Structures are given as structure tokens and as C-alpha cells.
C-alpha positions in Angstrom: 30.2 -31.2 -8.0 31.6 -34.3 -6.4 35.0 -34.6 -4.7 37.4 -36.9 -6.4 37.0 -38.5 -9.7 33.6 -40.1 -9.7 33.1 -43.2 -11.9 29.7 -44.7 -12.1 29.6 -48.2 -13.5 26.6 -50.3 -14.8 24.6 -47.2 -15.8 21.9 -47.6 -18.3 19.0 -45.5 -19.4 15.4 -46.9 -20.1 12.8 -44.8 -21.8 9.3 -45.7 -20.7 6.6 -44.6 -23.2 3.7 -42.7 -21.6 2.1 -40.8 -24.2 3.0 -37.5 -25.9 5.2 -35.4 -23.6 5.0 -37.8 -20.8 7.8 -40.3 -21.5 9.6 -41.2 -18.4 13.5 -41.6 -18.2 14.6 -44.0 -15.5 18.2 -44.0 -14.3 19.7 -47.0 -12.4 22.9 -46.4 -10.5 24.3 -49.7 -9.4 27.8 -48.9 -8.2 30.0 -45.9 -7.9 33.8 -45.5 -7.0 36.0 -42.4 -6.3 39.7 -42.2 -7.3 42.0 -41.6 -4.2 45.4 -41.3 -5.7 45.9 -44.5 -7.9 43.4 -46.6 -5.9 39.7 -46.8 -6.6 37.3 -47.2 -3.7 33.6 -47.3 -3.3 32.0 -43.8 -3.1 30.7 -43.1 0.3 27.3 -41.8 0.5 26.3 -42.5 -3.1 23.0 -44.2 -2.9 21.9 -47.0 -5.3 18.6 -45.8 -6.6 16.0 -45.8 -9.3 14.7 -42.3 -9.9 12.0 -41.4 -12.5 11.4 -37.9 -13.7 9.3 -36.4 -16.6 10.9 -36.0 -20.0 10.5 -32.2 -19.7 12.1 -32.0 -16.3 15.0 -34.3 -17.6 15.6 -31.9 -20.4 15.6 -29.0 -18.1 17.9 -30.7 -15.8 20.3 -31.6 -18.7 20.3 -28.0 -19.8 21.1 -26.9 -16.1 17.7 -25.1 -15.8 15.6 -24.9 -12.6 12.3 -23.3 -11.8 14.2 -21.0 -9.3 17.4 -20.8 -7.4 17.4 -22.6 -4.1 18.3 -20.6 -1.1 19.5 -21.5 2.5 16.5 -21.4 4.7 14.1 -22.5 2.0 11.6 -25.2 3.0 11.4 -28.0 0.6 9.5 -31.3 0.2 10.8 -34.5 -1.1 10.6 -38.3 -0.9 12.7 -40.5 1.2 14.7 -42.7 -1.2 17.2 -44.4 1.3 17.9 -44.6 5.0 21.3 -46.0 5.6 22.7 -46.0 9.1 22.9 -42.2 10.2 22.1 -41.1 6.8 18.7 -40.2 5.2 18.6 -39.4 1.5 15.7 -37.5 0.0 14.7 -36.9 -3.6 13.8 -33.1 -3.9 12.7 -32.4 -7.5 13.8 -30.5 -9.4 16.9 -29.6 -7.2 18.4 -32.9 -6.7 19.2 -35.2 -3.9 19.2 -34.0 -0.2 20.8 -35.8 2.8 20.1 -35.5 6.6 23.2 -36.6 8.6 25.4 -35.7 11.5 24.2 -33.0 13.8 20.9 -32.6 11.9 20.3 -36.4 11.9 20.8 -36.5 15.7 18.5 -33.5 16.3 15.7 -35.4 14.3 16.4 -38.9 15.5 13.0 -39.2 17.0 11.3 -38.4 13.6 13.8 -40.4 11.6 13.2 -43.6 13.8 9.7 -43.9 12.2 10.8 -42.9 8.7 10.4 -45.2 5.8 11.6 -45.2 2.0 8.7 -43.6 0.1 7.6 -41.3 2.8 7.1 -37.5 1.9 8.8 -35.2 4.3 9.6 -31.4 4.5 13.1 -30.3 5.3 14.7 -26.9 5.6 17.9 -26.1 3.6 20.9 -25.6 5.7 23.4 -26.1 2.8 22.7 -25.9 -0.9 25.6 -28.2 -1.9 28.1 -29.8 0.4 31.4 -31.3 -0.5 29.7 -34.5 -1.8 27.3 -32.6 -3.9 24.2 -33.1 -1.8 22.0 -30.2 -0.3 21.9 -30.7 3.4 18.5 -30.7 5.1 17.2 -30.1 8.6 14.0 -31.7 9.7 14.1 -30.1 13.1 14.3 -26.5 11.7 11.6 -27.4 9.1 9.3 -28.5 11.9 9.8 -25.4 13.8 9.1 -23.2 10.8 5.9 -25.0 10.1 4.7 -24.8 13.7 5.4 -21.1 13.7 3.2 -20.8 10.4 0.5 -22.9 12.1 0.6 -20.5 15.1 0.2 -17.5 12.7 -2.9 -19.3 11.2 -4.3 -20.2 14.6 -4.1 -16.5 15.7 -5.8 -15.2 12.5 -8.5 -17.9 12.8 -9.0 -17.0 16.6 -8.7 -20.7 17.3 -9.6 -21.8 20.8 -7.4 -24.4 22.3 -7.2 -26.4 25.7 -3.9 -26.3 27.1 -2.4 -27.4 30.4 -0.5 -24.8 32.6 3.2 -25.9 32.8 4.6 -23.3 35.2 3.8 -20.0 36.9 5.8 -16.8 37.4 5.1 -13.4 38.8 4.0 -12.2 35.6 1.6 -15.0 34.6 1.6 -18.6 33.4 3.6 -20.8 30.9 1.6 -23.0 28.6 3.0 -25.4 25.8 1.6 -25.7 22.5 3.0 -28.0 19.8 6.4 -28.2 21.6 6.6 -24.4 22.0 6.4 -22.7 25.5 4.1 -19.8 25.4 3.2 -17.0 27.9 -0.1 -16.1 29.2 0.2 -12.8 31.1 -1.9 -12.6 34.3 -3.6 -9.6 32.9 -5.1 -11.9 30.1 -6.6 -14.3 32.6 -10.5 -14.4 33.1 -11.9 -13.1 36.3 -12.2 -16.5 37.9 -8.5 -17.3 37.3 -7.1 -13.8 38.1 -5.1 -13.7 41.2 -7.1 -11.7 43.8 -4.3 -10.0 46.1 -5.4 -7.0 48.0 -2.0 -5.3 48.4 -0.7 -6.5 45.0 2.3 -8.3 46.6 4.2 -10.2 44.0 4.9 -13.2 46.1 1.3 -13.5 47.0 0.3 -13.3 43.2 2.9 -16.0 42.4 1.4 -18.3 45.1 -2.2 -17.9 43.6 -0.9 -18.5 40.1 0.9 -21.6 41.0 -2.5 -23.2 42.0 -3.4 -23.2 38.3 -0.2 -25.4 37.3 -1.5 -28.6 35.8 -5.0 -27.1 35.2 -6.3 -27.1 31.6 -7.6 -23.7 30.5 -9.1 -22.5 27.2 -6.9 -19.9 25.4 -6.2 -18.2 22.1 -2.9 -17.1 20.5 -2.8 -13.3 20.5 1.0 -12.6 19.7 3.5 -14.7 17.4 7.1 -13.7 17.4 9.1 -16.4 15.7 12.4 -14.5 15.8 12.3 -14.0 19.6 10.8 -17.5 20.0 7.7 -15.9 21.7 4.1 -17.0 21.8 1.6 -15.0 23.7 -1.8 -16.3 24.8 -5.0 -15.0 26.2 -7.9 -16.6 28.1 -10.0 -13.5 27.9 -10.0 -13.7 24.0 -11.9 -17.0 23.8 -15.2 -15.3 24.5 -15.7 -14.6 20.9 -19.4 -14.6 20.3 -20.3 -12.6 23.4 -17.5 -10.0 22.5 -19.0 -9.7 19.0 -22.5 -9.1 20.3 -21.3 -6.4 22.8 -19.1 -4.7 20.2 -22.2 -3.9 18.0 -23.0 -1.1 20.6 -19.9 0.8 19.4 -18.8 2.6 16.2 -15.5 3.6 14.8 -14.7 7.2 16.0 -16.3 6.9 19.5 -14.1 8.1 22.2 -14.3 6.0 25.4 -13.0 6.1 29.0 -11.1 2.8 29.6 -8.9 1.3 32.2 -5.7 -0.7 31.5 -6.5 -4.4 31.7 -3.2 -5.9 30.1 0.2 -4.8 29.0 2.2 -6.9 26.5 5.2 -6.2 24.3 3.1 -5.0 21.3 0.6 -2.8 22.9 -2.0 -2.2 25.8 -5.4 -3.9 26.3 -8.0 -1.5 27.6 -11.2 -2.6 29.4 -14.2 -1.1 27.7 -16.9 -2.7 29.7 -17.3 -6.0 31.5 -16.5 -8.7 29.0 -15.2 -6.4 26.3 -11.5 -5.2 25.7 -9.9 -3.2 22.9 -6.2 -3.3 21.9 -4.0 -0.2 21.5 -1.2 -1.3 19.3 2.2 0.0 20.3 2.2 2.2 17.2 -1.1 3.9 18.4 0.1 4.7 21.8 1.8 7.9 21.1 3.2 9.9 18.2 6.7 9.6 19.7 8.7 6.4 19.6 7.4 3.9 22.3 9.6 0.8 22.9 8.1 -0.5 26.1 4.5 0.0 27.0 5.2 -1.0 30.5 7.3 2.1 31.1 4.1 4.2 30.4 1.3 2.2 31.9 0.4 0.1 35.1 -2.6 -2.1 35.5 -5.9 -0.2 36.4 -4.7 3.1 34.9 -7.6 5.3 33.4 -7.1 6.0 29.8 -9.2 7.7 27.2 -9.0 6.2 23.7 -10.7 6.4 20.2 -12.0 3.4 18.4 -10.2 3.3 15.0 -11.4 -0.2 13.7 -14.0 -2.7 14.5 -13.5 -6.0 12.8 -15.2 -9.6 13.7 -15.9 -8.5 17.3 -12.5 -7.1 17.8 -12.0 -3.5 18.7 -8.8 -1.6 17.7 -8.1 1.6 19.8 -5.7 4.6 19.6 -4.6 7.0 22.3 -2.5 9.0 20.0 -5.5 9.8 17.8 -6.8 12.2 20.7 -3.7 14.2 20.7 -2.6 16.7 18.1 -0.6 15.4 15.1 3.0 16.9 15.4 3.5 16.5 11.8 0.8 19.0 11.0 2.6 21.7 12.8 6.0 20.5 11.5 4.7 20.7 7.9 5.0 24.6 8.2 8.3 24.6 9.9 10.5 22.3 7.7 11.0 21.6 4.0 13.4 19.6 1.8 17.1 20.7 2.0 16.8 22.3 5.4 19.6 21.7 7.8 18.3 20.6 11.3 19.5 19.2 14.6 18.3 16.0 15.5 18.7 13.3 18.4 19.6 9.7 17.7 16.6 7.7 19.3 17.0 4.3 17.8 19.0 2.1 15.6 17.5 -0.6 13.3 18.8 -2.6 10.2 18.0 0.3 7.8 19.9 2.9 9.7 19.3 5.3 12.7 16.1 7.0 13.6 16.5 10.7 14.3 14.1 12.9 16.2 14.0 16.5 15.2 11.2 17.5 17.6 8.7 15.6 19.8 6.8 13.1 17.6 8.6 14.0 14.4 11.4 11.6 13.3 13.2 10.7 10.1 15.6 8.0 9.0 19.3 8.3 8.1 20.2 5.4 5.9 23.0 3.0 6.9 24.4 3.1 3.3 25.7 6.6 4.0 28.2 5.2 6.5 29.2 2.0 4.6 27.9 -0.5 7.3 26.1 -0.5 10.7 29.4 -0.6 12.6 30.6 2.6 11.1 27.1 4.2 11.6 27.3 3.2 15.3 30.8 4.7 15.4 29.8 8.1 14.1 26.3 8.4 15.9 25.5 7.6 19.4 22.2 7.1 21.1 21.0 10.2 22.8 23.3 12.5 21.1 22.4 15.6 18.9 23.8 16.0 15.4 23.3 18.1 12.3 21.3 16.5 9.4 19.9 17.7 6.1 16.3 16.8 5.1 16.4 14.9 1.8 12.7 13.9 1.8 9.8 15.4 3.7 6.2 14.2 3.4 4.3 15.3 6.5 1.0 14.0 5.4 2.5 10.5 5.2 4.7 11.0 8.3 7.8 10.3 6.2 11.1 12.0 6.4 14.6 10.9 5.4 17.9 12.7 6.5 21.5 13.0 5.4 24.1 13.2 8.0 26.1 16.5 8.0 29.6 15.5 9.0 
């Protein structure tokens, strides 16, 4: 576990009674050396410490037992036991001792500056066990993970926050929340902040949006995409109570004539009436694959949609629900073991998505090819190939395919 031949001197064990099953074992390590050739030198990084653990935890540790294996990327909580120069040592029961140093120390030096022995901190595991036997931790990455978790909670709670506008671009505004820059599309601004430009000139829109830089506005988080580092905000969304009252006029199943009031990565916002919008999620736009809603809609487009859910004043809409389900027709045209021609329309981590007709697609799994690189070598986007249907459940809109070489 440790490099070299570690010799710990002046080690003793003291048992502190504490009632049945609650005895404490306290280890005191006062000096450690490492053999380097024939010379014994002080062990760099070994921390003199007194660490108390419960008798049960001690027994489990002695037997090499842990509650679960620790993985890289896990968030752990521990107690600072030593701050020495550019090293911070953290006790992380039941896994052992963690260390923050090097690049991770420099990245978190603002946080480390105010850190004291005994403080409880959260860290993200970046190495389960380094060459010195310590798990390496990152404070910066842990903080980012916690911020994204807070963003998810704020979105679900529809929390309204006052944030200053940092920048403006032709698409909208940039705001900052807990150190993360987020995007507020112009389409999600309330009427009194929306840029009124007669000819839709983008330079004129930008000029109007720049007037809001430095202004604090009330917004809500409507989109959280941590992998892409994206936060999407809305100013319209904070009119919660009024929205709930208006929404009581509508019912699931209602078909409405709307207009496009906002376009984002994950769908389209439709204006139902003044002060009330509904969201068409990207999966509800069309039976066929939709990757970019902006390629299908522009602001002000007239669209007919169906209400599929009303929850806490929020209205969810579907455009594809007013179109014939292509899987219904396909149920009479295909069956398991049929050979079909299909076009590759998308790659993902599971394999390739194959369209066998408009709105009907199935997955050919990457395992058939060995790995993703080989899959992409044999199949090309937009090309047609022969496949065999290995699973066909039209009612569930599910189909899997096997490549016919």
C-alpha cells in the first residue's frame, strides 16, 4: 500500500471503555520512516495524528471489510486532520485518509486558506489510492458537483432568484448563479424586457439587450445540463401564482392554437394566452427524431398542440399527439425476424439508431461490432443497410435490430 519499507515507531494502542459495543480504539502515530536503500529517512506525507474509531469499525477495517467499494468520481465527506504546507489531510471513514495536494490544492487554494483542523469538508475522489497509499480528493470538483445538484433542486422547486445580467449576446442574456454562467434566451424575457425591434435586425436586438447589463432580474432555472455545463433561465417562469390560476381554465386533452414564444435545446415554448405558456418537450415535437428544434420553428410560428399534462400550474403540450402514430401502421407491416432496409440516423453510446420508415426507428447495439469505433467504421450516417428485426413491440414503440453483413 505504501512505497518503500514503512516503519512506524512509538506506536501504541489505548482502549477507552464506552459501554457495551462502544469501546473506542485510539491509535497514536508519532514517527514514521521509509527505507531508501540502506538509509532510513522520515516518511514524507505521513501525518502524526490521533484517530478514534468505533470497535465495530476497527474490526471491519482489520478484516479488510468496507460498506461498499469507493469509486473515482464519488463524493465523500470527512474531517480535516492536518494542514501542512500545500497538503491537506482528511479523515474519510471508513475508507481511510485522503489528501488534497498539487494541482487540486492550487485549484482550491481560496477554500483551503480558510480551512482549519476539525472542519468537515466534502471532496470528490480523483484517485482511490495513490503511490503513497492515500486517496486523492478534489475540492473544486466536489463544489461543482454540489452546485449542479443545487441547481436541479432549485429547478424542481421553481425557486425565484434575483440575478444581475453579466453580458448580452444576440440570442439573449448571460447571468451568473453560484459561480456558473447561465443563459437566459431573449424569448424567455417578460414583455417589459423583451427587445422591441420592428425589422428583427440582430444588431438592433443586441443593442437593446445590452441595456439590461448590470440590471437585476427575477428568474427561474428551467434547464440543467451539467455534462454540457449549461444552465437555462427564464424570466417568464417566475409568474407562478398567476400561471396556476389561469391554468385551471384548461384540461388534459384540450387542443389549442398557440404561437411559438421560445425555442431552447430541449423543446419549444408555446404561448397559450397572455401570461401563460406551455412546453413541448423535444420528444413530443414529432414522431421522427428531432435534434434541433430551431431547425423546425421560428418565433411567432402558429402551432396547434394538445395538452398532455397539467401539474402545479405548468402545462405540458404535444405536437406529435395530433399526428397519426406511425407505429400503429407499422404493426401490420413488420414482425420479428423480418429483414428490412434502414437508414442510420444517429449514433449514441448504446449503438446506432436506424430508421426503417418515417417515425419508426430501432437500435442496433454496439456489442454487435465489438466497440463504437468498429460500429462507425461499418455504418455511416445517412447510409442505408440491411438489418434483421430481433425485437418488435409497436405498442411500446420499441424495436431492436441486428446488422446483416
